[in-house]
C-alpha positions as CSV (number, residue, x, y, z in Angstrom):
1,X,41.0,38.3,-47.1
2,X,37.8,36.4,-47.0
3,X,37.7,33.5,-44.5
4,X,35.8,30.5,-45.3
5,X,32.6,30.0,-43.1
6,X,32.4,26.2,-41.9
7,X,29.3,24.4,-41.9
8,X,27.9,24.8,-38.4
9,X,28.7,28.6,-38.4
10,X,26.7,29.0,-41.6
11,X,23.7,27.0,-39.8
12,X,24.1,29.6,-36.9
13,X,24.2,32.6,-39.1
14,X,20.8,31.4,-40.9
15,X,18.8,30.8,-37.5
16,X,20.0,34.3,-36.4
17,X,18.6,35.9,-39.5
18,X,15.4,34.1,-39.5
19,X,14.9,34.9,-35.8
20,X,15.5,38.6,-36.5
21,X,13.0,38.3,-39.5
22,X,10.1,37.1,-37.2
23,X,10.8,40.0,-34.5
24,X,10.7,42.7,-37.1
25,X,7.7,41.3,-39.0
26,X,5.4,39.5,-36.7
27,X,2.3,37.6,-37.6
28,X,-0.8,39.5,-37.6
29,X,-4.1,38.7,-35.8
30,X,-6.1,36.8,-38.3
31,X,-5.8,33.2,-38.6
32,X,-3.2,31.5,-40.9
33,X,-2.5,28.5,-38.9
34,X,-4.1,26.8,-35.7
35,X,-1.2,28.3,-33.6
36,X,-1.9,31.6,-31.8
37,X,-1.1,34.4,-33.9
38,X,0.9,37.4,-32.8
39,X,-0.1,40.9,-33.2
40,X,1.7,44.4,-33.2
41,X,-0.4,47.5,-33.7
42,X,0.4,49.3,-37.2
43,X,2.1,52.8,-37.1
44,X,-1.2,54.0,-38.0
45,X,-2.8,53.0,-34.8
46,X,0.2,53.9,-32.7
47,X,-0.5,57.5,-33.7
48,X,-4.3,57.5,-32.4
49,X,-4.8,58.1,-28.7
50,X,-7.3,55.8,-27.1
51,X,-9.8,58.7,-26.3
52,X,-9.7,59.6,-30.0
53,X,-9.8,56.2,-31.5
54,X,-12.7,55.3,-29.3
55,X,-14.7,58.4,-30.4
56,X,-14.0,57.6,-33.9
57,X,-14.9,53.8,-33.8
58,X,-18.4,54.9,-31.9
59,X,-19.1,58.1,-34.3
60,X,-18.2,55.9,-37.6
61,X,-21.7,54.5,-37.6
62,X,-25.2,55.0,-36.0
63,X,-25.3,51.4,-34.9
64,X,-22.7,48.7,-33.7
65,X,-22.2,46.8,-37.1
66,X,-18.6,46.4,-38.2
67,X,-17.1,44.8,-41.6
68,X,-14.2,42.3,-40.9
69,X,-11.4,43.4,-43.8
70,X,-8.4,41.3,-43.9
71,X,-6.0,40.2,-46.8
72,X,-8.4,37.2,-47.3
73,X,-7.6,35.5,-44.2
74,X,-10.0,34.7,-41.3
75,X,-10.0,36.8,-38.5
76,X,-9.1,35.4,-34.9
77,X,-11.7,35.7,-32.3
78,X,-9.9,35.4,-28.8
79,X,-11.0,34.9,-25.4
80,X,-9.6,38.3,-24.0
81,X,-8.3,41.6,-25.4
82,X,-4.8,40.4,-26.4
83,X,-2.7,38.1,-28.6
84,X,-1.6,36.3,-25.8
85,X,-5.5,35.0,-25.0
86,X,-6.3,31.8,-26.7
87,X,-8.1,31.8,-29.8
88,X,-11.9,30.8,-29.3
89,X,-13.0,30.8,-33.2
90,X,-12.6,32.8,-36.1
91,X,-14.9,35.3,-38.5
92,X,-14.5,35.0,-42.1
93,X,-13.2,37.8,-44.5
94,X,-16.0,40.2,-45.5
95,X,-18.5,39.0,-42.5
96,X,-20.2,41.5,-40.2
97,X,-19.9,41.5,-36.5
98,X,-21.6,43.2,-33.7
99,X,-19.5,45.6,-31.7
100,X,-20.1,45.4,-28.0
101,X,-17.3,47.3,-26.2
102,X,-14.0,49.2,-27.4
103,X,-11.7,47.6,-25.0
104,X,-8.7,50.0,-25.9
105,X,-7.1,51.4,-29.5
106,X,-6.2,48.0,-30.6
107,X,-8.8,45.6,-29.3
108,X,-12.8,45.4,-29.4
109,X,-15.3,43.1,-27.8
110,X,-18.0,41.6,-30.1
111,X,-21.2,40.0,-29.4
112,X,-22.0,38.3,-32.6
113,X,-21.6,35.9,-34.7
114,X,-19.8,34.8,-31.7
115,X,-18.9,36.5,-28.2
116,X,-15.1,37.4,-28.1
117,X,-12.4,39.8,-28.6
118,X,-10.9,40.8,-32.0
119,X,-8.4,43.3,-33.4
120,X,-9.8,46.6,-34.4
121,X,-7.3,46.9,-37.1
122,X,-9.2,44.8,-39.3
123,X,-12.7,46.3,-38.7
124,X,-14.4,49.0,-40.8
125,X,-17.9,50.6,-40.6
126,X,-20.6,48.6,-42.2
127,X,-22.0,50.2,-45.2
128,X,-25.5,52.1,-44.8
129,X,-28.6,50.1,-45.7
130,X,-30.1,50.6,-49.0
131,X,-32.9,53.2,-48.9
132,X,-36.3,52.0,-48.5
133,X,-39.6,53.2,-50.1
134,X,-43.1,52.8,-49.8
135,X,-45.3,51.7,-53.0
136,X,-48.8,50.6,-53.7
137,X,-49.6,47.7,-56.0
138,X,-52.0,49.0,-58.7
139,X,-52.8,46.7,-61.5
140,X,-55.4,47.8,-64.2
141,X,-57.4,44.5,-63.8
142,X,-57.5,44.4,-60.1
143,X,-56.0,40.9,-59.8
144,X,-52.9,40.4,-57.8
145,X,-49.2,41.2,-58.7
146,X,-46.9,38.2,-59.1
147,X,-43.7,38.3,-56.9
148,X,-40.8,36.3,-58.2
149,X,-37.6,34.8,-56.8
150,X,-35.4,36.8,-59.4
151,X,-36.1,39.6,-61.7
152,X,-38.3,37.8,-64.4
153,X,-37.7,34.5,-62.4
154,X,-39.7,31.7,-60.8
155,X,-43.0,33.0,-59.2
156,X,-43.1,32.6,-55.3
157,X,-46.2,34.5,-54.6
158,X,-48.7,37.2,-55.2
159,X,-49.6,40.6,-53.8
160,X,-53.2,42.0,-53.6
161,X,-54.3,44.8,-55.6
162,X,-53.9,47.8,-53.3
163,X,-51.1,46.3,-50.8
164,X,-48.3,48.4,-49.8
165,X,-44.9,47.1,-50.4
166,X,-41.5,48.2,-49.3
167,X,-38.9,48.6,-52.1
168,X,-35.0,48.6,-52.1
169,X,-32.8,50.4,-54.8
170,X,-34.0,51.5,-58.0
171,X,-35.7,49.3,-60.8
172,X,-33.6,47.4,-63.4
173,X,-34.9,46.5,-66.6
174,X,-38.5,47.1,-65.3
175,X,-38.1,44.9,-61.9
176,X,-37.6,46.2,-58.5
177,X,-36.7,44.4,-55.3
178,X,-39.3,44.2,-52.3
179,X,-38.6,43.4,-48.8
180,X,-42.0,43.8,-47.4
181,X,-44.5,41.9,-46.8
182,X,-42.6,39.4,-48.6
183,X,-39.1,39.3,-50.4
184,X,-38.6,39.0,-54.0
185,X,-39.1,41.0,-57.1
186,X,-42.1,42.7,-59.0
187,X,-42.6,44.5,-62.0
188,X,-42.4,48.2,-61.4
189,X,-45.2,49.0,-64.1
190,X,-47.7,47.8,-61.4
191,X,-46.4,49.9,-58.5
192,X,-47.4,53.7,-57.8
193,X,-46.0,55.9,-54.9
194,X,-47.6,55.7,-51.4
195,X,-49.5,58.7,-50.5
196,X,-47.7,61.3,-48.2
197,X,-48.3,60.7,-44.3
198,X,-51.1,62.7,-42.8
199,X,-50.5,66.1,-41.5
200,X,-49.2,66.3,-37.9
201,X,-51.3,67.6,-35.1
202,X,-49.7,70.3,-33.0
203,X,-50.6,72.7,-30.1
204,X,-51.1,76.2,-30.3
205,X,-52.0,78.8,-27.6
206,X,-54.6,81.6,-28.3
207,X,-53.0,84.8,-27.8
208,X,-54.9,88.0,-28.4
209,X,-55.4,91.1,-26.3
210,X,-58.3,89.4,-24.3
211,X,-60.9,89.0,-27.0
212,X,-62.1,85.6,-28.4
213,X,-60.6,84.2,-31.6
214,X,-62.9,83.7,-34.4
215,X,-63.4,80.2,-36.1
216,X,-64.3,80.1,-39.7
217,X,-65.9,77.5,-41.8
218,X,-63.2,78.3,-44.4
219,X,-60.1,80.3,-44.5
220,X,-61.5,84.0,-44.3
221,X,-65.0,82.5,-44.8
222,X,-68.3,82.4,-42.5
223,X,-67.6,82.3,-38.6
224,X,-68.8,79.2,-37.0
225,X,-67.6,79.6,-33.3
226,X,-64.9,81.4,-31.3
227,X,-62.1,80.1,-29.0
228,X,-61.1,82.1,-25.7
229,X,-58.1,84.0,-25.4
230,X,-55.5,81.4,-23.5
231,X,-57.0,78.4,-24.9
232,X,-55.2,75.5,-26.4
233,X,-56.0,74.6,-29.7
234,X,-55.0,71.8,-31.8
235,X,-54.0,72.5,-35.6
236,X,-53.5,70.0,-38.4
237,X,-51.9,71.0,-41.6
238,X,-50.0,74.1,-42.8
239,X,-50.6,77.7,-43.0
240,X,-52.2,79.0,-46.3
241,X,-52.6,82.8,-46.5
242,X,-52.3,83.3,-42.9
243,X,-55.0,80.8,-42.0
244,X,-54.5,77.5,-40.4
245,X,-56.9,74.5,-40.2
246,X,-57.8,73.4,-36.5
247,X,-59.5,70.2,-35.2
248,X,-59.7,70.7,-31.6
249,X,-61.7,72.2,-29.5
250,X,-63.9,72.3,-32.7
251,X,-63.0,72.1,-36.5
252,X,-62.5,75.2,-38.8
253,X,-60.1,77.9,-39.6
254,X,-58.2,80.4,-37.4
255,X,-56.1,83.4,-38.2
256,X,-52.4,82.0,-37.6
257,X,-51.4,85.8,-36.2
258,X,-53.2,85.1,-32.9
259,X,-51.6,81.7,-32.3
260,X,-48.5,81.1,-30.4
261,X,-46.4,77.8,-29.8
262,X,-47.9,76.0,-26.6
263,X,-45.3,76.1,-23.7
264,X,-43.4,72.9,-22.9
265,X,-45.4,70.9,-20.4
266,X,-44.0,71.0,-17.1
267,X,-45.4,69.7,-14.0
268,X,-45.4,72.4,-11.0
269,X,-46.7,72.5,-7.6
270,X,-48.2,75.2,-5.8
271,X,-49.8,76.3,-2.2
272,X,-53.1,77.9,-2.0
273,X,-52.4,81.6,-0.6
274,X,-55.8,83.3,0.5
275,X,-56.3,85.6,3.5
276,X,-57.9,82.7,5.1
277,X,-61.1,81.8,3.0
278,X,-61.4,78.6,1.2
279,X,-60.3,78.7,-2.5
280,X,-63.2,77.5,-5.0
281,X,-62.3,74.9,-7.6
282,X,-64.4,75.2,-10.8
283,X,-65.2,72.5,-13.6
284,X,-63.9,75.0,-16.1
285,X,-62.2,78.4,-16.2
286,X,-64.8,80.7,-14.3
287,X,-67.3,77.6,-14.6
288,X,-69.4,76.3,-11.8
289,X,-67.9,75.2,-8.6
290,X,-67.2,71.6,-8.0
291,X,-65.4,72.0,-4.5
292,X,-63.1,74.1,-2.4
293,X,-59.6,73.9,-1.0
294,X,-58.3,75.0,2.4
295,X,-55.6,77.8,2.9
296,X,-52.3,76.4,2.6
297,X,-53.2,73.2,0.6
298,X,-50.5,72.0,-1.8
299,X,-51.8,71.3,-5.5
300,X,-50.2,69.9,-8.4
301,X,-50.6,72.1,-11.7
302,X,-51.1,71.0,-15.0
303,X,-51.1,74.1,-16.7
304,X,-51.3,77.9,-16.1
305,X,-53.5,79.7,-18.6
306,X,-53.0,83.2,-19.9
307,X,-56.4,84.0,-19.0
308,X,-55.6,84.0,-15.2
309,X,-56.7,80.5,-14.4
310,X,-54.7,77.4,-13.5
311,X,-55.6,73.9,-14.2
312,X,-54.7,71.5,-11.2
313,X,-54.9,67.7,-10.9
314,X,-54.2,67.0,-7.3
315,X,-55.9,66.8,-4.8
316,X,-59.0,67.4,-7.2
317,X,-59.2,68.2,-10.8
318,X,-60.4,71.5,-11.9
319,X,-59.6,75.2,-12.2
320,X,-58.6,77.7,-9.7
321,X,-57.4,81.4,-9.9
322,X,-53.9,81.9,-10.3
323,X,-54.2,84.9,-8.0
324,X,-54.4,82.5,-5.1
325,X,-52.0,79.9,-6.0
326,X,-48.2,80.4,-5.2
327,X,-46.0,78.3,-7.4
328,X,-43.4,76.1,-5.1
329,X,-40.8,73.5,-6.3
330,X,-42.3,70.0,-6.5
331,X,-40.9,67.7,-4.1
332,X,-38.3,65.3,-5.4
333,X,-39.5,61.8,-5.1
334,X,-37.3,59.2,-3.6
335,X,-35.5,57.0,-6.0
336,X,-37.6,53.6,-6.6
337,X,-35.7,50.6,-6.2
338,X,-37.1,49.1,-9.6
339,X,-35.5,52.2,-11.3
340,X,-32.2,51.7,-9.9
341,X,-29.6,50.1,-12.3
342,X,-25.7,49.6,-11.9
343,X,-23.1,50.6,-14.4
344,X,-21.1,47.7,-15.6
345,X,-18.5,49.2,-17.9
346,X,-14.7,49.0,-17.0
347,X,-14.0,52.0,-19.2
348,X,-16.9,54.1,-17.7
349,X,-20.2,54.6,-19.8
350,X,-20.7,57.8,-21.7
351,X,-23.9,59.9,-20.8
352,X,-25.5,61.6,-24.2
353,X,-27.5,64.2,-24.9
354,X,-29.8,62.3,-27.5
355,X,-30.4,58.4,-27.8
356,X,-27.9,58.1,-30.3
357,X,-24.0,57.5,-30.7
358,X,-24.2,60.8,-32.8
359,X,-25.6,62.4,-29.6
360,X,-23.1,64.6,-27.8
361,X,-21.3,63.1,-24.8
362,X,-22.3,65.4,-21.6
363,X,-20.7,63.2,-19.1
364,X,-19.1,60.0,-17.9
365,X,-20.4,57.8,-15.2
366,X,-17.8,55.4,-13.4
367,X,-18.0,51.5,-13.5
368,X,-19.9,50.4,-10.5
369,X,-22.0,53.6,-10.0
370,X,-25.8,53.7,-9.4
371,X,-28.1,55.5,-11.9
372,X,-31.8,56.2,-11.8
373,X,-33.5,55.3,-15.0
374,X,-36.7,57.1,-16.5
375,X,-38.0,54.0,-18.2
376,X,-36.8,50.8,-20.1
377,X,-36.0,52.9,-23.2
378,X,-36.3,51.8,-26.8
379,X,-33.8,50.9,-29.6
380,X,-31.0,50.0,-27.0
381,X,-30.9,53.4,-25.4
382,X,-32.1,54.1,-21.8
383,X,-33.1,57.7,-20.4
384,X,-31.6,58.4,-16.9
385,X,-32.2,61.1,-14.5
386,X,-29.4,60.7,-12.1
387,X,-26.8,61.4,-11.4
388,X,-27.1,62.9,-14.7
389,X,-30.0,63.6,-17.1
390,X,-29.4,61.9,-20.6
391,X,-29.2,58.7,-22.5
392,X,-26.9,55.7,-21.8
393,X,-26.8,52.4,-23.8
394,X,-28.7,50.0,-21.9
395,X,-26.4,46.9,-22.5
396,X,-24.1,48.4,-19.6
397,X,-26.7,48.5,-16.9
398,X,-27.5,45.9,-14.6
399,X,-30.0,45.5,-11.9
400,X,-28.8,47.0,-8.5
401,X,-28.4,44.3,-5.7
402,X,-31.5,45.4,-3.7
403,X,-33.8,45.8,-6.9
404,X,-33.1,42.5,-8.9
405,X,-36.5,40.7,-9.7
406,X,-37.2,37.4,-8.1
407,X,-36.6,34.5,-10.3
408,X,-40.1,32.6,-10.5
409,X,-39.8,29.4,-8.5
410,X,-42.5,27.6,-10.7
411,X,-44.5,27.6,-13.5
412,X,-46.2,31.0,-14.5
413,X,-49.0,32.0,-16.8
């Protein structure tokens, strides 16, 4: 027997049903109204650990660019990493943001186009930038080349004959897009490839059985000089039939069979060890005397040659016999206050083997720890020497309290 439900009972049933529906399907963290939206991680994200999610997000691109992908609505930017924090702005669907920090598997901090926190569920890696290539303007008349606003469109400038330009993408209907030295479109008929870069100069060490190595005017040609065994030379270009061009200490060609890669430059120290006599310092290996060093004197070594001579840079620049120098570890200089930095990363700061998000992680430094930087670095990466040797992202380093530079009190410059 079906009982009739009175009006107020119907209303109660409807209210309960609506409440259950909202509990089962909460609103996503993109903006649909001025009210604060709720967010529940999808099952896809729930199955990914925090560690793996962080590695995935950082490895997804070589930079910190991310693209916002929603179902068309704006994405809320919040004051903190959670749907309970207030909304401070929105970013449009399809726009690009700069990732500053991964807070947890659900939330990330961004620094542009505004600073705040957004849900990682709606972020994807930015597409790679278009390939750039070098071209040279080459007109038949020697006159300049018109640059246009669009393919075949209005002229907005011109490029001198011989100018190097940077193009992106391939030619379309005879027109190609240029981005440097001015943005626009030019006819690809008047462009030719840039010449390849000049050969790279590299260091090699002459390694014979003791005899000098002949330097020739051409590969296998007339002898124009010699270089002593153990000498460092500079090659420029690739080997051809066993001969390689050199540019220092003189120009010519030498046999590649008697060359070895130069050893890695490593600063070493030593102590003068004689029977008590002074050690002669010479201007060149076996050359004229320019001074002497007392027994027990510490020296700084620049290089150790295969011919038995050592080049030193302190306390005097010159060459000494390796027979009378004992190699010792160089003393570690005390950390400079100006090279001290403090880690400011609540999740810890990754130390990488190379200056890239693709570099292997070799350790993690805790928030608040002090590190010693080698220099200010470049492209956002800073080399450190302590407590680990590697590279870290500079944005998570702050000055140590004792090394923070003083603010200028008045006009400077």
